[in-house]
N, C-alpha and C positions, 0 to 999 in steps of 0.2 A: 625506411623507418625501422628501428629496432623494436622488438615486441616479445611476447611470451614464448613464441616458438623457439627462438634462439636461446633464450634464457633457460629453457627447460633442459638444455644440453650441458649446463654448467655442472662440474663435479661437486659432490656433496661437500668435500673438504675445502671448497673455495671460501666458505664462510670464515675459516680460521685465518685467511690471508687478507680479509677485508679491512681497509683503512677507513674507518668511519669518522676519524677525527682530523682528517685532511693534513696529516703530518708529512706526507710525501708529495712529490710533484713540484713543478716550477710555478712561481707566482705569475698570475695572468693566464695560465693554461686551465683547461677543464680539469678538475680534480681527478686523479687516477681512480678508475673503477666507476666513476659517475658519467652520465651522459645527458645530453639535451636532445629531446625528440627532434628528428630531422625537420618535421613539419613546422615546429615552432622556431627552430634555429633559422629557417629561411625567412622568418618574419623579423629577425633581428634580436631575438632573445639570446642571452649568453650567460654561461656559468663559468666563473673563474676562481682559482684558488687565491686567497688573500692572506697576508701576514700583518697588515696594518688595518686598524679600524675594527679589530675583532674584540670580543668580550674580555679576553685576558691575553696572556702571552701565547696561547695556543693558536694555530692557524684556523681560518674559517673559510667559507665559500660565499661568493656573492652571485646572486641571480639578478640580472638586470634586464630591463625592457628597453626597446628602442625609444627614441624621443617622441615619436608619434605612432604608436602601435595601431593597427587596424581595429575597428570596433569589435568588441566581444572576443578579442584575441587573448591568448595566454601563453606563457612559457613554463617549462617544467624541467628541473634537474632531478634525476632519479637514479636509483640503483636497484638492480634485480638480483635476488638471492635465491638459491635453491631452498625449497620448503620441506624436503624430506625429514630433516632432523627436528622440525618444529611441528609436525603433524599431530593434531589432537591436543596441542598445548596452547596456552594463552601467551601471546607475545606482546611486547611493549616497545613502542618507538618514542624516544624522548629527545628533545633538542632545544637549544637556546636560539631564539630568533629575534631579530629586530627588523622593522620595515620603514623605509623612507618613502612616505606616501606622496603620490603625485596625482592630482585630479581624483578620479574615482577608483584608483587601483586598490588591490588588496592581495595579501599572500595567504596561502593555506598549506599546512603540512598534510601529507597523506600516507596511508598504509593500506596497500591492496594485496589481495591473495588471488591467485589463478588456479583453478581446478582442472582436472582432466577434461579433454574435449573443449578447452578454451572457455569453460563455464566460469563465471566469476564466483569467488568466495566472498568473504566479508569485504565490502568496500567502505573504508573508514577515512574520514578527513575531519579537519576542524572547521567544516563548512558552517556549523552553527555558531562558531566563534572565530570569525575571520581575524587575521593578524593585521592590525592597523596602527600599532604603536611604534614610535621611534626608539623606545627603550628596550633594552634586552629583557626578554622574559622566557621562562621555560614552558614548553608545551609538551603534551603527552597524549598518545593514542594507544588503545589496547584492542586486541581482537583475538578470537579463537580460531586457530588454523584448522581447516577441514582435514579429515583423515586422508583424502585423496588429493590434497593440494600439491601442486608442482612447483610453483614459484611464488615469491613474495616480492612486492615492489614497494620501495620506500622513497620519499622525496619531498620536494617543495614545489608548489606552483605559484606563479605570479600572474594575476589577472589584470590586464590593462597596463597602466604605466607605473613606474616606480622602481625601487631597488630593495632587495631583501637579503640580509646576511643570515647565515646559519652556521652554528658551531656546536661543539660538545654533543655530537650525535651519539646516542646509545640505542642499540637494538638487541633484543634477545628474549628468551622465554622467562616468564615469571615463575618463581618457585612456588607452585601451588600446593596447598595442603588439603587433604581430603579426610584425614583422621587426626586424632590427637586432642589434647585438652583445649587448645585454642579454638579448634573447629567446633568442639562440643559446646563451648561457651558461646561462640557466635551463633550456632544453630538455636540454642535456647533463647538467646536474646532476640533473634530475628523472628522466631516462632511467636513470641509474645507480641511483637509488633504486628504480625499478621492477625493475631487474635484481636488486637486493638482495632485494626482496620476493618475486620469483618463485623465487629460489634457496631462500629461507627457507621458502616455502610447500611446496616439494617435500620439504625436509628435515623439515618439521613443526616448525620453530623459531619458536614464537609470540613469544618474547622479542625475537628479531631483527626480526620484523615490527612489534612494538610500539615499537621504537626509531625507526621511520620515521613513526609516527603522532603527530599532535597529541593532547594530553590531551583526552578527550571527543570524539574523531573519530567521525563518523557515516557510515552508509551509508543508502541509501533508494531508493525509487521512488514516484512519485505523492505521496500525502500521508504515506506511511509513512517514519519515520525510526527508526533503532535504532543502538545503539553498534556501531562497526565491528569493534573487536578481538574481542569475544566472538563475533561472527558468523563471523569468520575462524577462530577457535579451534574453533567448533562444526563448521565444514566440514572442518578438519584431523582432528578427532576422529572424523569419520564413517566412517573406514576407509581406502578406497583413496586413495593419494597421487597426485593428478592432477599431471601436469607442466604448467607454466604458462609462457606467453610473452606479454609485453605490448609492444605497438607504440604509440609516441607518434604520433598523427596530426596534432595541431596544438597550439600554445601561444599563449595570449593573456595578456599581462603587464599587470597593473594595479598598479604600484608593487611592494609586497612580496607581492602575491597573483598566482598564476598559475592560469588556467582551462585545463585540459588535457583534450583529447579523446583517448581511447585505444581500442584494439582488443585484447582479451585472448583468447587461445586456451588452453584447458585440455584435456588429453588423458589418458585412462586408460592408464597405462604397463604394466598387467598383461598377461601373454601373451595372455589371452583377452579383454582389454579392447577395446571397440569404440566406446564413446561418446566424444564430445567436445562442447565448448560454446564458442561464440564470443560474446563480450559486448562491447558498446560502452558506454562510460561517460564521464561528465563529472566530472572530479576537480578539486577545489580544493586547491591547495598554498599554504602560507604560508612565506615565508623568515624563519626564526627565527635566533637567534644561533648555533645549532648546525647550520644548514643548512636545506634545504627539508624541510618536514614536511606530510604529508597530513592535511587537515582534514575533507574530505567527499568521498564517492564516490557519485554518482547514476547509477543504471542507466538508460540510454537505450533499449537493446534487447538481446535475447539470443536465441540460436538454438542448439538442441541438434541434433547430428548423430548419427544412429544408423543403421547399415546396414539397409536395408529388407528385408522378407520377399519373396523372389523369387516370381514367378508360379507356378513349378513347385513350390516348397516350400509354397506356400499351398494347393495342391489337397487334400492329405489333411487339412490343418488345417481347412479350410472344410467338407469332407465330414463330419468328426466333429462340428464345431460345429453343423451343420444337424440332426444326429441328437440332440444333447443340449440345445440351446437350447429353452426353453419360450416360445412366442409369448405376448405380452401380449394376452389376449382373454378376456373373461368372467372365470371364476374359476380357470382352469387354472394360471396362473402364481402365483396366491395359494396354491393347494394345494401347489405345488412349493416356493414360498418358505417356507411354514409347516413343511414336512417338513425343509427345509434348516436352519431356525432350531432345530428340535428343542427341547431343554431349555435353550437359552441364556437367561441372565438379563438380558443387555444386548445390544440390537440397535442398531448404528450405521448411520444412513442418510445417505450423503453426497450430493454432486452435483458435476458437473464445471464448472458455471457457476451463479452466483447469478441469481435472477430469471428462471428458465427455466420456461415453462408446463408442459412435459411432465414435467420432473423433479418439480415441485411436485405435479402431479396424481398421479403414481406414488407419491410419498411419502405423500400423503394416504391413498391406497388401502391402503398398507402399514400405516400407523398404525391405521387403522380395523380392519384385519384382525387386527393384533396385539392390540389391545384387546379385540375381540369374541371372537376364537377362541383366543388364546394367553394371555389373562389378564394382559396388561401394564397397569400402573397408573400409571407415572410417565413424563412427557415432559420431556426436558432440551433447551433451545435457548438461543440468544443472547437477551439481554434485549430487544432491539429487533425481534425477529422476530414481526411481527403475524400472519402466517399460522399459525405454530406455536401462538401464544397463542390465536387463535380456534379452532383445532382442539382444543386441550385443553379449552376451555370447552364446546365442542359435545359432546365425548365424555365430559365429566365426569371427566377424569383430572387428577391433580395435576401442575403444571408448575413446574420449577425452571429457573433461568437463570444466565448468567454475563455480566459486563460487560467484564472484561479478557480478550481473546481470545488466550490462550496455551494450549499443550497441557496443562500441569500444572493450570491453573485449570479447564479443561474436564473433565479426568479427575477432579479433586477434586469437581466439581459432580455428576458421575455417581455417585461413591462415596457422597456425602451422600444422593443420591436413593435409591440402592440400600439404604441402611441407615436411612433416615428412618422408614419405616413398620414394616417387619418384615423378618426375615432373608430372606424369600422374595419381596421386592419385585422387580418386573421393570421394566426401564428401557429407554426408547427415546431414542436420541440423534439429534436433528434437526440436521444440520450440513452441512459440505461434505466433499469427498473427503479433503482434507488432515487434518482432525480424525478422520474415520472410520477412516483407516488409520494413525493415529499410534501408534508403538510403545509409548508410555506406556500407552495403553489395554490393549494386549495384555499388558504386564507386570503390570498391576493385576488383570486379569480372566481372563487365559489363555483356555481354551476355553469359558468362560462368555460370551465375547463373540462375536457374529456380525457381522462388518463387511461392509457392502454398499457397493460403489463404483458410480458411474454414468458412462457414456461416451456420446459422440455423434460423428457424422461431420461434419455441416455444419448450417447454419441461421443464426439470429440470436441474439445474446446482449445482455442488458442489463447493462452494466458501467461502471466508472469508466475513461474513456479516459485513457491516459498518452502524452504526446508529449514527446520530448526529456527524459524523466525526470520531467516535471511533470504533475500531475493536471489534466485538462481537463474534469472534471465527469462526471456520470452521463449515459450515452447508450445508444443501441441500435446495434450494429455487426454487419455481415455476417461470418459465419465461413465461409470457403470450405472446400470439402471437403478434408480432410487428404489428403496425397499418397498415391499408390499405394505399397503396401508398408508403410505405417504400420500401427500397431496398429488404429486406427479403420477403416482401409480393409479389413483382413482380417476384422474383425467385420462390416463392411458387406457383404462378399462372400457372407455366408450368405443374403442376400436376405430377411431378416425385419425389418420396420420397427421393431419393438420386441420385446425378448425378455429373459428371465431365465436366468442360467446359474449353477448351484451349482458353484463352483470346487472345493469340497472333495470332490466326488464324480466329478471327471474322472479316469478310470483312469490310474494312473501308467504310464509307458512308451509311451503313445500320442503321436501327432503333436501333438495339441492340448495335452497336458500339458507336453511339451517346449517348445512355443511359449509357453505361459503362464509358464514359469519364466524365459524370456529377456526382455531389455529391448527395449521397443518404444515408439514415440511415440504419445501419446494427447492429445486436447484435454483440458486441465485448467487452467482459468484462475482459478477462484475469483471474485474481485470486480473484477479488473483486465483491461483489454484494451490491449495495447501497439500504438499506432497506427503506430509506426516499423517494426514487424515483426510482422504478424499471426501468423506461425508461432511466435512466442514462447509462445503458449498450448499448444504441443505439448510435453509433458513426458515424459521417459524413465521408464517404470514397469514393474515386474515384477508382474503381477496376482496370480500364485500366491503371492507372498510378502507382499502387503499387504492383500488382500481375501479374504473367504470366499465372497462372492457378487457377482454383477455384473448390473446392469440396463443394457441398451444401447438407445439411441434413434437412429434414422437421422438425423432432422432435428428440430431444436429451434426454438422461437420464444420471443421475450421475453414476459414477463407471468407473473402468478402464477395 
């Protein structure tokens, strides 16, 4: 199979010799300079140069599938280009494509970038707009090439059955403008749109915000993309109306498209509000007939600001914490945990970071205890969680799973598990902190749910790195100790490397209870690590409102 390693050896000047319009070569052969992955060629997918059936008199290429392709198979014709001359520039891939559909097949154009050390750069494709029409249509993808990119791959994929024709392929850098009258005019117009959105956000006017967005506008970070308007609506509906102020840092103009770097500050305007968040984003605006409209907003970094707990205020809190926290050793914490769970029928076990050895080991102990001592019979986890699946097999408990990772889907999976066997079925949810504390679960199960959160101070985490809003792939990253006065730091001051705390039995009115009701910053990153701002993993949380119990680990390490 050909890949990035061989492509990286291509000379820089090779681009000048590339035939992207299929003018050379023999009809029926693979177009010169293009290739089909060996693994897909073996399945019967083929790419051939064509001079008939093309969009116009110019030749085109045909990517075809076998008559009966294996399930979930795909074919790809692609070209690999050296990236040196495009580093730091926005490039565009444009082509005319038509697709002769058969059964559930689909075609997609792609533009990929490979960085040093085989790290992925931007991975872009028309995955959100699959090519399914038999009529010729022009498709376009854009991406910013990383400064250390080595290769760029362009091409067409065919998923399942069918045939796809491609012609009129164009690839190259866009002539970006960063100064001049056109850029100044775009900056002023877009700044006014941000002011309009900030004002509408404070008022809770989702219709006004929607008027600024392109149809289908998206937001995202790493590999995650989701509709932008519903996300804003959800934030507005969350309760407190945060004041917002957006500062335009830079504008790069590419014709009717503007890439805008912004800094957004949001503050809690309530009298007792203290939190604020600073977000850096890369936004894409399109100049439409009715003015500039926001098409995509990518989170580059964000940073919550919450007043720290002072050293003097922490003294009584830590003193009470030392007396109530149960160290993890032998079976003492298991007994305390069992007493805390009581007669709950659903126990949610979270984690502040995926792929963390200490959290996995603790959760395994808890599952074993719940099955052996509390009569739990059902384990619910993500479909791809091998640790949970192996644990269920070993303990001979039934496992249910979900594939679409949303709160409602997870809650429904637990409901099904609780009702599948008998009315007294007892369910363990193996998940992360976000799902363990989700209010949907509390609404469905009330006090029959015991939600357990996990926290840590420092160590290393295995997560998907995110840089400039784009996924850099899975890696291990050092998590520095959260700052003094943070929630993690106060827990750490108890001097107990690992402990369990039953939050439901902390006496009301004491220093610890008051502290647990307030907002503090805790490491809670899920699956992503923001390289641009490691403190982005520190999230504002009120433990007394979101969890029933807490497991704390001073130092974590990657691995299961």
